[in-house]
KOLMILO-937862 format. One line per 10 residues: number of its first residue (from 0); their letters; for each residue x negated, z negated, y of N, C-alpha, C. Coordinates in nm, 2 decimals, padded with zeros to 4 digits, m for minus. Atoms other than C-alpha are relative to their C-alpha. Layout:
BEGIN
NUM = A = X:Z:Y:X:Z:Y:X:Z:Y ~ ...
END
This chain:
BEGIN
0 = MRIAIPCSNN = m00.09:00.00:m00.12:00.00:00.00:00.00:m00.09:00.00:00.12 ~ 00.08:00.00:m00.12:m00.12:00.07:00.35:00.10:m00.04:00.11 ~ m00.08:00.06:m00.11:00.04:m00.14:00.63:m00.05:00.04:00.13 ~ 00.04:m00.04:m00.14:00.04:m00.01:00.99:00.06:m00.11:00.09 ~ m00.05:00.10:m00.10:00.07:m00.27:01.27:m00.05:00.04:00.14 ~ 00.04:m00.03:m00.14:00.07:m00.19:01.64:m00.07:m00.12:00.06 ~ 00.08:00.11:m00.06:m00.19:m00.40:01.82:m00.03:00.01:00.15 ~ 00.03:00.00:m00.14:m00.27:m00.50:02.17:m00.15:00.00:00.03 ~ 00.14:00.00:m00.01:m00.64:m00.52:02.10:m00.07:00.05:m00.13 ~ 00.07:m00.05:00.12:m00.91:m00.40:01.86:m00.10:m00.11:m00.05
10 = NGLESRISMH = 00.08:00.10:00.06:m01.03:m00.71:01.68:00.01:m00.02:m00.15 ~ m00.02:00.01:00.15:m00.98:m00.62:01.32:00.11:m00.08:m00.04 ~ m00.11:00.09:00.05:m00.78:m00.87:01.13:00.05:m00.10:00.10 ~ m00.04:00.09:m00.11:m00.77:m01.09:01.44:00.07:00.06:00.11 ~ m00.07:m00.08:m00.11:m00.60:m00.82:01.65:00.14:m00.06:00.01 ~ m00.14:00.05:m00.03:m00.27:m00.94:01.81:00.10:00.11:m00.01 ~ m00.11:m00.10:00.01:00.05:m00.76:01.73:00.05:00.02:00.15 ~ m00.05:m00.04:m00.12:00.17:m00.57:02.03:00.15:m00.03:00.01 ~ m00.14:00.04:m00.01:00.51:m00.68:02.16:00.09:00.12:m00.01 ~ m00.09:m00.12:00.01:00.64:m00.32:02.17:m00.09:00.11:m00.06
20 = FGRSPYYAFV = 00.08:m00.10:00.08:00.52:m00.06:01.92:m00.03:00.12:00.08 ~ 00.02:m00.13:m00.08:00.56:00.23:02.17:m00.10:m00.01:00.11 ~ 00.10:00.02:m00.11:00.32:00.07:02.42:m00.13:m00.05:m00.05 ~ 00.12:00.05:00.06:00.06:m00.03:02.18:m00.12:00.09:00.01 ~ 00.12:m00.09:m00.01:m00.30:00.10:02.25:m00.07:00.02:m00.13 ~ 00.07:m00.01:00.13:m00.41:00.05:01.89:00.10:m00.02:m00.12 ~ m00.07:00.03:00.13:m00.28:00.05:01.53:m00.10:m00.05:m00.10 ~ 00.08:00.04:00.12:m00.43:m00.15:01.25:00.06:00.05:m00.12 ~ m00.04:m00.05:00.13:m00.41:00.01:00.91:m00.07:m00.09:m00.10 ~ 00.06:00.10:00.09:m00.45:m00.25:00.64:00.03:00.05:m00.14
30 = DVENSEIKNV = m00.01:m00.04:00.14:m00.51:m00.14:00.28:00.02:m00.13:m00.09 ~ m00.03:00.11:00.09:m00.36:m00.38:00.02:00.01:00.05:m00.14 ~ 00.00:m00.02:00.14:m00.42:m00.38:m00.35:00.02:m00.13:m00.07 ~ m00.03:00.12:00.07:m00.28:m00.64:m00.59:00.02:m00.12:00.09 ~ m00.03:00.10:m00.09:m00.15:m00.84:m00.30:m00.12:m00.06:00.07 ~ 00.12:00.04:m00.07:m00.50:m00.87:m00.15:m00.04:00.11:00.11 ~ 00.05:m00.09:m00.11:m00.63:m00.72:00.18:m00.14:00.05:m00.05 ~ 00.12:m00.06:00.05:m00.90:m00.47:00.08:m00.08:00.06:00.12 ~ 00.07:m00.07:m00.11:m00.98:m00.30:00.41:00.10:00.00:00.13 ~ m00.07:m00.01:m00.13:m00.87:m00.29:00.78:m00.07:00.10:00.08
40 = EVLPVPFAEH = 00.05:m00.10:m00.09:m00.91:00.00:01.01:00.08:00.00:00.13 ~ m00.08:00.00:m00.12:m00.81:m00.02:01.38:m00.03:00.13:00.07 ~ 00.02:m00.13:m00.06:m00.75:00.31:01.54:00.07:00.00:00.14 ~ m00.07:m00.01:m00.13:m00.67:00.39:01.91:00.11:00.10:m00.02 ~ m00.11:m00.10:00.00:m00.34:00.57:01.96:m00.05:00.12:00.07 ~ 00.07:m00.12:m00.05:m00.45:00.93:02.02:00.07:00.07:00.12 ~ m00.06:m00.06:m00.11:m00.22:01.00:02.31:00.05:m00.11:00.10 ~ m00.04:00.09:m00.10:m00.14:00.83:02.64:00.16:00.00:00.01 ~ m00.15:m00.02:00.00:00.22:00.96:02.65:00.04:00.05:m00.13 ~ m00.05:m00.04:00.13:00.43:01.01:02.34:00.15:00.03:00.01
50 = GPGDLPNFVK = m00.14:m00.04:00.00:00.76:01.17:02.26:00.06:m00.06:m00.13 ~ m00.06:00.05:00.13:01.01:01.08:01.98:m00.07:00.06:m00.12 ~ 00.06:m00.04:00.13:00.85:01.10:01.64:m00.15:00.01:00.00 ~ 00.14:m00.01:m00.01:00.49:01.11:01.77:m00.07:m00.12:m00.07 ~ 00.06:00.12:00.07:00.40:00.75:01.66:00.03:00.00:m00.15 ~ m00.03:m00.01:00.14:00.58:00.78:01.33:m00.09:00.10:m00.07 ~ 00.09:m00.10:00.06:00.38:01.10:01.26:m00.14:m00.04:m00.01 ~ 00.13:00.06:00.00:00.06:00.93:01.36:m00.02:m00.10:m00.12 ~ 00.01:00.10:00.11:00.13:00.65:01.11:00.00:00.08:m00.13 ~ m00.01:m00.07:00.12:00.22:00.90:00.84:m00.13:00.08:m00.03
60 = ENRGNVVIAY = 00.13:m00.07:00.01:m00.10:01.11:00.91:m00.11:m00.10:m00.05 ~ 00.10:00.10:00.04:m00.30:00.79:00.85:00.05:m00.08:m00.12 ~ m00.04:00.05:00.14:m00.12:00.72:00.52:00.07:m00.14:00.00 ~ m00.07:00.13:m00.01:00.09:00.42:00.64:00.13:00.01:m00.09 ~ m00.12:00.00:00.08:00.37:00.32:00.40:00.10:m00.10:00.06 ~ m00.08:00.10:m00.06:00.50:00.02:00.59:m00.05:m00.03:00.14 ~ 00.04:00.04:m00.14:00.51:m00.07:00.96:00.06:m00.13:00.02 ~ m00.05:00.14:m00.04:00.53:m00.43:01.07:m00.03:m00.01:00.15 ~ 00.01:00.00:m00.14:00.60:m00.46:01.44:00.09:m00.11:00.06 ~ m00.09:00.10:m00.06:00.77:m00.69:01.69:00.13:00.08:00.05
70 = GMGGRAVDFF = m00.11:m00.07:m00.05:01.00:m00.46:01.90:00.00:00.15:m00.03 ~ 00.00:m00.15:00.03:01.12:m00.11:01.80:00.15:00.04:00.00 ~ m00.14:m00.05:m00.01:01.44:00.09:01.88:00.04:00.06:m00.13 ~ m00.06:m00.06:00.12:01.67:00.22:01.62:m00.04:00.14:m00.03 ~ 00.05:m00.14:00.02:01.57:00.58:01.68:m00.13:00.01:m00.06 ~ 00.13:00.00:00.06:01.21:00.50:01.60:00.01:m00.04:m00.14 ~ m00.01:00.05:00.14:01.31:00.31:01.29:00.05:00.12:m00.09 ~ m00.05:m00.12:00.08:01.51:00.62:01.18:m00.11:00.10:m00.02 ~ 00.11:m00.10:00.02:01.20:00.85:01.24:m00.09:m00.05:m00.11 ~ 00.08:00.05:00.10:00.99:00.62:01.03:00.06:00.01:m00.14
80 = NQLGIDVVTG = m00.07:m00.01:00.13:01.25:00.60:00.75:00.01:00.14:m00.05 ~ m00.01:m00.14:00.05:01.29:00.98:00.74:m00.14:00.04:m00.05 ~ 00.13:m00.03:00.06:00.91:00.99:00.67:m00.03:m00.08:m00.12 ~ 00.02:00.09:00.11:00.95:00.74:00.39:m00.08:m00.12:00.03 ~ 00.08:00.11:m00.05:00.79:00.46:00.59:00.10:m00.12:00.02 ~ m00.09:00.12:m00.02:00.96:00.11:00.57:m00.04:m00.07:00.13 ~ 00.02:00.07:m00.13:00.99:m00.09:00.89:00.05:m00.15:m00.01 ~ m00.04:00.15:m00.02:00.99:m00.47:00.95:m00.02:m00.03:00.15 ~ 00.01:00.04:m00.15:01.06:m00.59:01.31:00.01:m00.15:00.01 ~ m00.01:00.14:m00.04:01.04:m00.92:01.48:m00.13:m00.08:m00.04
90 = ASGTVKEVVD = 00.13:00.07:00.04:00.68:m01.01:01.36:m00.09:m00.02:00.12 ~ 00.10:00.03:m00.10:00.42:m01.17:01.58:m00.11:m00.08:m00.06 ~ 00.12:00.07:00.05:00.08:m01.32:01.55:m00.12:00.10:m00.01 ~ 00.12:m00.09:00.02:m00.25:m01.17:01.43:00.04:00.09:m00.12 ~ m00.02:m00.09:00.11:m00.27:m00.89:01.18:m00.02:m00.07:m00.13 ~ 00.02:00.08:00.12:m00.41:m01.12:00.92:00.11:m00.09:m00.03 ~ m00.11:00.09:00.03:m00.14:m01.38:00.96:00.12:00.07:m00.05 ~ m00.13:m00.08:00.03:00.14:m01.12:00.95:m00.01:00.06:m00.14 ~ 00.01:m00.07:00.13:00.00:m00.93:00.65:00.00:m00.11:m00.11 ~ 00.00:00.11:00.10:m00.07:m01.26:00.45:00.14:m00.05:m00.02
100 = AFLKNRLDTD = m00.14:00.05:00.01:00.28:m01.38:00.52:00.09:00.10:m00.07 ~ m00.07:m00.11:00.06:00.43:m01.04:00.43:m00.02:00.01:m00.15 ~ 00.03:m00.01:00.14:00.25:m01.03:00.10:00.05:m00.12:m00.08 ~ m00.05:00.12:00.07:00.37:m01.38:00.01:00.15:m00.01:00.02 ~ m00.14:00.01:m00.03:00.73:m01.30:00.12:00.04:m00.12:00.08 ~ m00.03:00.11:m00.08:00.71:m01.56:00.38:m00.01:00.04:00.15 ~ 00.01:m00.05:m00.14:00.70:m01.35:00.70:00.12:m00.05:00.08 ~ m00.10:00.06:m00.09:00.89:m01.54:00.97:00.02:00.10:00.12 ~ m00.03:m00.10:m00.10:01.05:m01.28:01.20:00.09:m00.06:00.10 ~ m00.09:00.04:m00.11:01.22:m01.33:01.54:00.12:00.10:m00.02
110 = KDWKSKEEFG = m00.12:m00.08:00.02:01.57:m01.21:01.45:00.07:00.04:00.14 ~ m00.07:m00.02:m00.13:01.67:m01.22:01.82:m00.09:00.08:00.10 ~ 00.09:m00.08:m00.09:01.39:m00.99:01.96:00.08:00.10:00.08 ~ m00.08:m00.10:m00.08:01.65:m00.73:02.07:00.07:m00.06:00.12 ~ m00.07:00.06:m00.11:01.81:m00.98:02.30:m00.09:m00.03:00.12 ~ 00.10:00.03:m00.11:01.49:m01.03:02.51:00.02:00.11:00.10 ~ m00.02:m00.10:m00.11:01.51:m00.86:02.85:m00.07:00.13:m00.02 ~ 00.08:m00.12:00.02:01.23:m00.61:02.77:00.07:00.10:m00.10 ~ m00.06:m00.08:00.11:01.43:m00.48:02.47:00.15:00.02:00.02 ~ m00.14:m00.01:m00.02:01.78:m00.49:02.62:00.06:00.14:m00.01
120 = HHES = m00.05:m00.14:00.01:01.81:m00.11:02.62:00.00:00.06:m00.15 ~ 00.01:m00.05:00.14:01.74:m00.08:02.24:00.13:m00.02:m00.07 ~ m00.12:00.02:00.09:02.03:m00.02:02.00:m00.05:m00.06:m00.13 ~ 00.03:00.06:00.13:02.05:m00.17:01.66:m00.08:00.10:m00.09
END
């Protein structure tokens, strides 16, 4: 499995999850085998401006199977799902914390992230 996580900085497993996947300057791609982290690669987002589908295609091109993010609109979730990529929203913390919790089925997500002012325009 290869997990993609939008990050606000480039600090490997200690990178912080970006609050909004569409404004993230980096993506961490975490390779997992047998429920263990095997590798992490942090890549800069290759475009300053993006259109619908650009970020899902970037994740797909980098072999991501799952995206774990904090905030993401329904349209973006649909794009990811159409590419066969699962999406988890409401996650925060470092890449390592989030991936470890996800692998143990203990990921604590903010179910109310959509009600925050910054995300008020996002649909379900």
